[in-house]
N, C-alpha and C positions, 0 to 999 in steps of 0.2 A: 502293544499293537499299533501296526503301518497307518499310516493316513488314508491310502485306499482300501485298508479294510473297514473304517470306520463307515456305516453309513448317515452319522452328525457329529457336528463339529459342536464343540463348547467355544461362546461367544461369551465370553468377560462383560461385565454390564459401565457401559462406559462412568457411570458417574461413581463409581464404586472403584475403590484401590483392590487389587488381587490379594487373596488372603495370602499366608503364606502358604507355602509349597507343600510342606508337613501337614495342615491343617484341610486345606483343597482335598489334599487324596484318605483322607482318614471320611473328608464328610461327602466325598464321590463311594467311598466305599463301603460305606453302611455296612459295613458285613456282609456283602453279597458278593464278595469275589471278585471282582470288576469295574473298572472307570467305568467301560462301556454299555455295563450292563443297567444302568436306568433309561438312557436313551433304547436300546433294545426294547426293554419289557414296553413302554410308552407305544413303541409304536407296533409292539402286538399287541398290545391291547385296547387301540384306539383306533379310529376308524383313517384310514388315511387321507392327510389335509386334501384340500383341492391347491390350494395357493399355502403359503407357506406362512407359520402360527408362529406365534411367543409360546413355549411351554415354561411354566414355572414351577419348582420345588425350592420348597428347605428357604431360605432367607428370604426376606422382602430383598425384591430387589434385584435376587439372584435369576436367573433365567436362562433355557437355552433354546435354540431357536434350531427350528426342527426345518431341514430346506429337500424338498423333493427334489429327485432327479427327472431332467428335462427329457421325456420320448419325443423322438422324432417320428419327424410330422409324414405321414404312409404317402404315397402318391395316390393319386386316384386314378384308376382305370380305365373311369368311361370316357365317350368319346361326344364329342359335340354335334349338336344337329346340325349345326353351320359345315361341319365339315365330311358329313355324309353327301357322295356322288349324287347326281341329278339323276342316276339311273334306280338306285337305293328308293329316293324321295319316292320315283313315280310306282315305282312295285308297295309301296305303303301305302299310297294314294289309292291305286287304284281295289284295296279291300274297303275301303273308306265307301260309306249311303252317299246317296247325294247334298242332305242335308250338312253332314261332315264335312263333308268335301268344301262345301261352300266359306265354310267357317273357316276352313285351314285355306282360303286366299283371300284372307282379309288378313294375315299376319304378316308379311311381309311381301316383298316386290315380286322376292325369287320364287317362295312359296304361293305366290300368285300367279305367277307365269309357269309354274310347273303343273298347278293347279287344274288350268285350261289346255293343258296339254293334249293334242288329238287322240292320243294311245285313251285318254280316258273316257274320251266323251265319242265313243265308237257307237253307241244304241243307248236311247236315251228313251224314259217315260216320263211327259209333261201332264196326263190324267191329272184331273182334279184341281187344279190352281183355278181360282178364281180370274185371274186376269192374267192372261196367256203371253199379250203380245212383248214386254221389256224379257222373259226369260226364252222364248223362242226367239226374239233376235241374238241373245245371246249366245245362245244356243246353236244357232245357224252360222256364226263365226268360229267354232270349234271344230269345224269339219266332220261334222255328226257325220257317221253313216245311214243308221238306222234311226226313226224320227217318228214317236208314235205323239199321236195329240190327239186326239177322239174330243167332240165334244167343247171346244176348247173356242172362248171369246178373246176376239184379238179385234181392236178397235180399230187399230194405225197401226202400221209397223214401217219403220224408216229403216231399212233396207237398202246398205248404199252399198254393199260391196261389190264388185265389178269383176270379180271372179269366178270363172263356174265354180256351184257348192258342188259338194260329193254324196248327197242324196242317193242312199240306192234301194231306201224302202221308206216309203211315207203314207202314214193313216191320220186323214184332219176330219175323218169319217163326223157329220152332222154338226161341222163348225160354226161359228158364226164372226163372220169376217169378211170385210172389203173386198171386193172384184180386184181392186187392187193394189191391195197386200199379198193375194193370193198368188194376181200374176207376179210381185216380184219373186216369189220362190221359184214358183214354177218354170219360170223364163229361167232360172239360173242353174237351173236341172240340166244334166246331159247323160247320167248314167243311169237312171231310176231302171228297175225292173219289177217293182210293187209298188203301185200306188193307188189310193181309195181317197176317190174326192165325195164320198156320196153324202147326194142332198147339199150341197152348195151350188151356189148360183156363181155360172161359168160366164165364158166369154168366147170370142173368135180368138181372140188373142192366146186366150190361154190354150183352149186346143192345139193353137198351131204350133203352139211352145212344148206343146207335148209331145208331137209329131220330133224334132228333135231327138229322142230318148228311143233310138232307134232298136235296144236292149231291152223293151219291155217286156215283161212274161206274162203278170197278169194287170188286169186295168178292172176297177170299181168307180162308174159313173152312174149307178143308180137313183134314181129322184132328180140328178141333175137338171140343169135347163139355163137355156142365154146362148145359146149356139146355134151356128146354121147347120144345113144340110153338106154341104159343099165342105166346110169345116173339118164337122166330122170325117167325111169320107177321105179326104184329103190327111187327115192324122193315121185312119186305119189302114192305107195306105202305106201311109210311111215305115208304122210301127207291121216288120214283117215276123217277129219273133212271139209274138201275141200268141199263151197258150187260155187262158184263161180272161173271158170278160165280162163285167156285168153290164147291161146297158137296162136292164129294167126301171119299169115304171120313169121316164124321163119324156118329160115335155115334145117328146115326138109329133110330129107331121107323115104324112105319107112317105114324103122325100127323106129322110130320116131315118125310116125302118130301111128303106129301098140301098139308104147309101151303106148300112151295117150287113147286108145280105151281101152287096153286090164286091165289097172293097176287105170282106172279113180276111186275114191273112189263113190261107189253109193250112199252117200247125195247130189253131185251135180246139182244144178235148175238151170245153165246159163251157157253155154260152146260156144266161138269162137273157131272154129276151120275153118276157114275160110283161103286161099289162097292156097290151096296145090292141084294145078290143076292135075296134073298126081299121084298122092300117094292117093288120097281120094278115095276108093272103096266103090260101094255095102256092099261084104261084109264088112266093117269098122261099116256104118251106122248100121247094123245087131248087131252086138256086144256089142257097144257102148247103143242101145236101152233098149237090152237084160241089158245091167249091171247098167245103170242111167235110171230106166223107171222114175223119177219125175221130167225132164227139163222140165221147163217151157220156154226158151228161147234160140234158136240153130241159130248155125250161122254157114250154110256151104257155104257160097258164094265161086267163084271164081272153083269152088270144078266142072270142065267139064267132069269127067266119070260121074257125077251122070244123073239120067235118071229119068222117071215116075215111073219107077219100085220099087223106090226106095217111093212113099209114101205109100202104103198097110205099109211097117217097119216103117216107120213117123207115123201112123193111131196108136202104139200102145202106143204113148205117152199120156197117158188121159188129161196130163196140160199142155200140150204146148198150149203157148198163142204167143211167137213171134218164125217164121220162117224166114230165110234170104237166098234166092237162088238167089242170086243179080250174073249173068255172068255167071249161068248152063247155056249154051247154049246148050245143048242136051236137055233138057225138055220142050215141046212143049206148047202152049199156051189151047190149048185144055184139054189138062190134070192139069192145073192146076185151070180150073173153074171147075173140081170136089173136089179140094181138100180142099175148104169150104164144102161142104160134109162129107168130110172124116173126118175134124177134126173140131169138135161145140167151142172147146173149143179155138179154134184161133182167134185172136183179130191184130194181125199184121203179114204183110206178107210184104218182102223186093226181089222186083223182077226185081234191077236198072240194066240195060242197053238191055238186052235180050225181057226184052216187053216195046211196040213204044208205044208212048205216044196216038196214034191215037185208040189204044187197053187197056188201061187205061179204057175210057170208059165204053167198054163191060166184060171188069172180073170187073169191081168195082160195075156193075149190075148184075152179080153169083153169088157176095158174098159181101150182104150190109152192112155184119153184123163186117167186116173185112176190117181195116184201112192199105190202100194197099201204102208201099214208102211213109211213113209218118215220119220216123228213118235213115236217112240217115247213121250215125253214130253209131258206134256196144258200148254201154257204161257197156257192163260185164268187171265188175273186173277192170276196169276205176278207180279212184283215183278222175278223177273231168273229169266226161261225159260233153261231145260237143256236144246239142242238136242244135246249129246252127253252122254257120262257125263264127270263133272268140268268143265264147262264152269260151273258155276254156283260155284265154288269162284276161278273163275280172272275171271269177270265181274262186277264191280263197281258195274254200272247198279241203277237203280232205274225203271223204266220207262222203258227205253231210255235216260235218261238219268244221269251219275255226279255226283254231291254235291262241292262243290268244297273242302270241310274235311276230310280221311279222315286215319285214323291209320296212318302210317307204321310198318309194322314191321319 
């Protein structure tokens, strides 16, 4: 048998002389017919060794060394993360939630650079953070376009960016932050279209900075204070594209109310001017209707100076669908019955508190096509309208869209 066909080779013991060829042949054969048979039987009946072993048989110090043939190392077909292009890594990062994206940014310098690429931080929701200041400062540097951060607590904000921010939608409703921190954000904005600063302390400087956002469409300043009537008039005059404005329950004087009705953009279709008991008069309503004839939603609740003589004025609003007159106590129930005939386009009417439950049935009979007291909460310019109690805590949308990166609690 040739050397190539024999899987094992016989190696003689170095310490013992080789026996004669005739004796060695008879010892190997042993009546089995071939000198390679013992080796083949060993390999067939015993597990294949991982390492070369000494296999002994017969006399002491006589052995056979079984050696396994080497296998070729298979080349790996995988690709290293370092060899992936930036575009592919960005596509992978786009599928990660906020917490995982932050963990990825700590791996190396390249991953940190890609993790904070502006394409990944288009829309961010920071609601739920205890101390929002550092996170808010870091997110603003990414070039975020949509930022939802209601009920935030910001002690200070050391924002030193000199270039303009790219914010288009911003919700800071009911947040606690210094006026200087808020001013550093608003003064860097030039592209705002949707803004909610509900219940914040403002200043004339902040209102003047808002005037630089000429493309502003929806503005919510409900419950705000700290700015003058002159600054408000200049801002409303500059933002000539406004469609929805909410200035309800602000710390307004008579001059503030006049600034609103005299400088509001004619393109406004939804206005919340509620809460001005002794400041809003019939003359203001006349100016408002003449200036903004396309209003569809109007909230004049808590205006105690208004009476039924304001109905012929409101009749000029041909597209008025939703009217709120809650707690306008000087309007009589009999006059409300004629309102449905005067406003054929009216679909929703709010008359909370001054119309008793026992009187609602008669009012609904006179106005069958109008839904009465079905919307207790105003949604004008609010980023997250509350259609029912507690809905704002469950709804995490901002102007009907969710942010991609959100904090998971």
